[in-house]
N, C-alpha and C positions, 0 to 999 in steps of 0.2 A: 120417292126418289130425292136424294139430296142434290142441291144446285151450287155450283161454284161459278163465280164471275172472275175472269182473268183480264185485268186491265193492263194492256201491253201496247207497245209501239208497233208490234208486228201485225201483219195481215194473215188471216187464217190460211188462205190458199197460196201463199207465197212459196216459191221454190226454196228460199232460204229458211231452213228449219232451225229456229233458235230454241232456247230453253223453254220458253212458254208454249211452243208448239208441243214439245214432248211432255210438259206438265199436263196440258189438255188431253193428250193421248192417254196418259196414265190415269187421269181421273175418269175418262170414259171407260177404260178397262175395268175400273173398280166400281162401275155402275152409277157414276154421277152424271147429272146433266151439266153441260158446260156452255157458258156464254163467253165467247171470245170477243172482248171489247177492245177495238183498235182505236187508240188515241195517243198523242195528238196527231191530227191531220187537218189541214185547212188550206185556204188559198195561198198562204205563205209557202206551204209545201209545193204547190203547183209552180209558184214563182221560182223556187229553188230547184226544181226538177227532181223531186223526191223519187227514189227508185220504186216506191210502192205504186206510183202512177202507171207502171207497166200493167197493173192489174185493175179490175173494174171498180176501184174504190170510189170514184166519183159517181158512177152509175148506182152503186149500192149505198151511197151516203145516207145515213140516218134511216135506213130500212133494216128491220130485223130479218135476217136471212136464216131459215132453218136449213142447214147444210146436210145434216143427217138426222136420224131419229132423235139423238140426244145432244146434238151440238148446234149452237146458234152463233152466227157471226154478225157483229154490229160495228160498222165503221162510223164513229162519231166525228162527222165532218163539220167544222165550224168556220166562221169567217176569218178568224185568225187564232193563233195559239201562242203561248209564251215561247219566244225563240230568241236566241242570242243574235243581236243585231250588229255585233262585231265592233261597235264603237261605244265606249263607256258612256258618253253623253246620250246617245240614242237609247242605250239600255236603261239609263236613269230616267229619261223622259217617258219611256214606255212602261215603267214599272207599275204605275197606278192602273193603267189599262189592263196589263197582263194579270193583275190580281183579281180582275173581274171575270177571268176565264170560266170559272165554275158556274157563272150565272147563265150561260147559254143553256137552253132547254135540252134535256136528255132524250126526249122523244119516246119512241115506242119501246125502248129498252128499260125504261124506268120501272115498270111493274116487275120485271125480271130481277132487278137489283133489290127492290123492296122485299122480295120473297126468297132471296138467296140465303144459303146457310154459311157460305164462306166466300170472302172477297179477297183476291190476291192482287196487289199492286206491284208492277215492275218499276224500276228506277227510270222514270220518264217524266216530262212536264205534266202528265195526267195526275201526278200526285196532288195537284191543286184541287182535284175532285174528292179527296179523302173526306173532308168535313161534310160535303154534300151527301156522299154515300153513307157516311155514318149517321147523318140525320135521317135519311130515308130508311135505313135499316140498322137501328142501334143494337139489334139482337144477333147480328151476324158476327162471326169471327173474322178478324182482319189480319192479313199477313203482308208484310213488305218483303218481297224477294228482290234483293239488291243485285240484279244481274250485272250492272256496270256502275263504276264510279261516275257520278254526274259531272264531276269536274273534267274527267277525261272526255266526256261527250260535249263539253263546253256549253252547258246549259245556262240559260239566263239566270242572273242572281236571284230573281224571285223564286225560281224553282229550288235553288240551293237553300234559300231561307225557309221555304215551305218544308223541305225534307227535315231540316233541323228542328222545326217547330212540332212536327207531327210524329216523328219516328218513335218517340216514347209512348205514343197512344196505340200502337199496334199490339195485337195479342202475341205476335211473333215477328221478329226481324231475322230473316235468314240470309246469310251472306256466303258467297262462294269462294272467298280467298282470305288468307291471313291479313293481307294488306287492307282490305275493306273492313275486316273484323276490327282492326285497330282503330279505324275511323269512327266506329260506333261503340267503342269500349265504354262500359258503364251502364249501358241499357240493361234493364232486368230481364227482358225477354229476347236477348240476343243469342243466336246460335250459328256456329260455323257448319255449313252444309255444302260440300263441294258439289259441282254439277253432277247430274246423273247421266246415264247412257242407256240407249236401247240395246241391251246385251244380246237380245234375241236376234236383232239385225246383224250385229257384228259377228255373232257366232254362226250365222248361216254360211252356206257354201257359195262361192262366187268364182267366176273365171278370172284367172290372174291376168290383168291387163299388161303385164310386163313379160309375158311368156317368151317373146322373141328378143328380149334384152339380155345381154351378157355383162352388163355393167351395173354398178350401184344406182338405184332409183331413189331420188330424193323428192319428197312430196310437201307441198304447201297447200292448205285449203283455208280460205278466208276472204275477207273483203275490205279490210281497213288497215291503215298504219303499216303498209308493206314496205320493208327496207329494200328498195330496188338496188341500192349501192352494194348490199351484201350479195345479191344474186349476180350482179355484174362481175364482182370479184371472184366469187366461188365458181361460177361457170367457166371462167378463164383459168383458174388454178387447177380445175379438174375437168379438162375438156372431154375425157372419156366417161364421165358420169352424166346421167340425165336428170334434169331438174323439171319436175312436173308441177305446174301452177294452176290450181283450180280456183276460180273466183273472178269477179269483175275487176281485175287489176290492169291498169293501163300503163303504157310507156315501158313495157318490158324490154330488156336488151334483145337484140336480134341474133343472139348466138344460136348455133345449130343445136346445141344440147339443152336448150330451154324449150319446153313444150307447154304451150298455153291452151287451156281447155275452156276458158271463160266460166260463166256460171252454169251449174248443172243441178238437177234435183239431188237432194241429200243422199238418197239411197244409192244413186249412181256413183257417189264419191267413195263409198265404203271400200270397194275392192282396191281402189288406188291407195287408200290408207293401209288397208290390211296387208297388202303384199309389198309395201314399200320397204326400203332398207333404213332410211333415216327420215325424220320429220322436221320441218322448219317452223319455228315460232319466231320468225324474224320481223320484229316490229320496230318501226322508227319511233323515236322518243316524242312523247307529248306528256304534259303533266297529268299524272294519274295512270299512266300506262302500266305502272307496277301492279295494278289490280289484275292484269292478265296472266300472272304467274300460274294461276290454276284455271285458265279459260276452258271453255267446253272442248275446244280442239286439243288442248293439252291432255285432258282426261281421255279423249278418244284415242289420241296417239299412244298414251300410256297403256290403255286397255289392249291395244294391238302390240304392245311390247316393242315400241319403236324408240331408239335413241333420239333425243330432241336437241336441236340447235337453237340457242336463244342469245340475245344480247345480255351483257352483264347486269343491266338494270332490271332484268326479269329473273334474277337469281332466286332459287328456292332450295328446299332441302332434298329435292328429288335427285338421286344419284345418277340417273340416266339422262340428265340435261347437261349439255356442254356449251360453254359460253365463249363469246367473242366480243372484242372491243369494236364498236362501230368504226368503219373506215380503216381498220387495221388488218391488212392481208395476212400477216403472220398468224394472228390469233384466229382468223377465219379458217385458215388451212389446218391449224392444230385442232380446232374444235371438230372439224369434219373428219379428220383422221382418227381422233379419239372416239368419235361416235361410231365410225365404221368398225373399230376394233373392240367395241364394247360387247360383253356377253349379255345378249338380250334376255337370256333365261333368268337373269337376276332381277328383272323388272317385276315388281310385285303388283298384282291387280286385284287381290282379294278385298281391298278396302274401297273399291269403287262401287258406288251405288248404281242400281237401276233406277229409272225415274219412279217406278212403283215403290221401291224401297224408300226413296226420298220423301214422297208424299205420305207414306206410312209413318215416317218419323215426325213429319209436321202434325199429322192428325193425332198422334200420341201426345205430342207436346200441348196441343190445343185442347184436347178433350179428356185427358187423363184426370 
């Protein structure tokens, strides 16, 4: 049995299903043993009120958990980890300490790393572990899956420096958007691979959650960079439309046509996406936000043939995305009207990967 180690910031049992959860799922289906290595997480995470603390990450810290026959979960909990301290002077003073992050012992998971066939790093501060993993297992194949732009996530400068130093040492650097692809231009092992999707789940039958609604239903699913100002304006411009917000989004306007569901398990979100009329990719600006032009949600919305609303700084070549200028009510109104009138049958889905197809592409690149 082949073994893959997925080094990710996510926790295996989280309700939030990110790309690395679906990669693990796909490797399992193809007969691999999976080690889901969660890092970084430390007492700094506790101080900051990290959402992962809703789960038993402290109780499971540094204990190898066999979740199912072929999947292991390991939360590498350390005293501290490289974190952006928000002040340039503090970041500078902490740099030498943060460079020592990889010297913390790996514990019970170390033999699993030594005997892995494939090790996949996500774009997190755990990149500082690359050289240590490479030393422990020089024969494994190493993939860097750049799920997010580290600048968008406001990582500590040490993390950015590390990414620059090691990216050329991976056997494959896989990126999910043209924006991130340009950031790594020139690397010999660079490939553009958009996010995959669980096609079988989206193709299943579900009860339409909007059956009793006679108006357009607009959906947003996500947890970060939410443009509340757009929602305030759009819900007032279209009082007969319903805006459905799924995710831990705070301070939503109290308008009657805004329905907030909070966070829910991924599978429960699918019917809300599948039966919606329009999808929202409304993100407030932050440096690097341009990397979300092809986010996992955009791929899911596209697979369900939904017109998408996005700010102008998330422009792409997708013909079913309609743009607004932030804080501009006229452009918001026009974007929503154009989306409503768009012929959804024109939205192409045949170039969307399943997660199984995505890892098959990786394995072909790595072992051909």
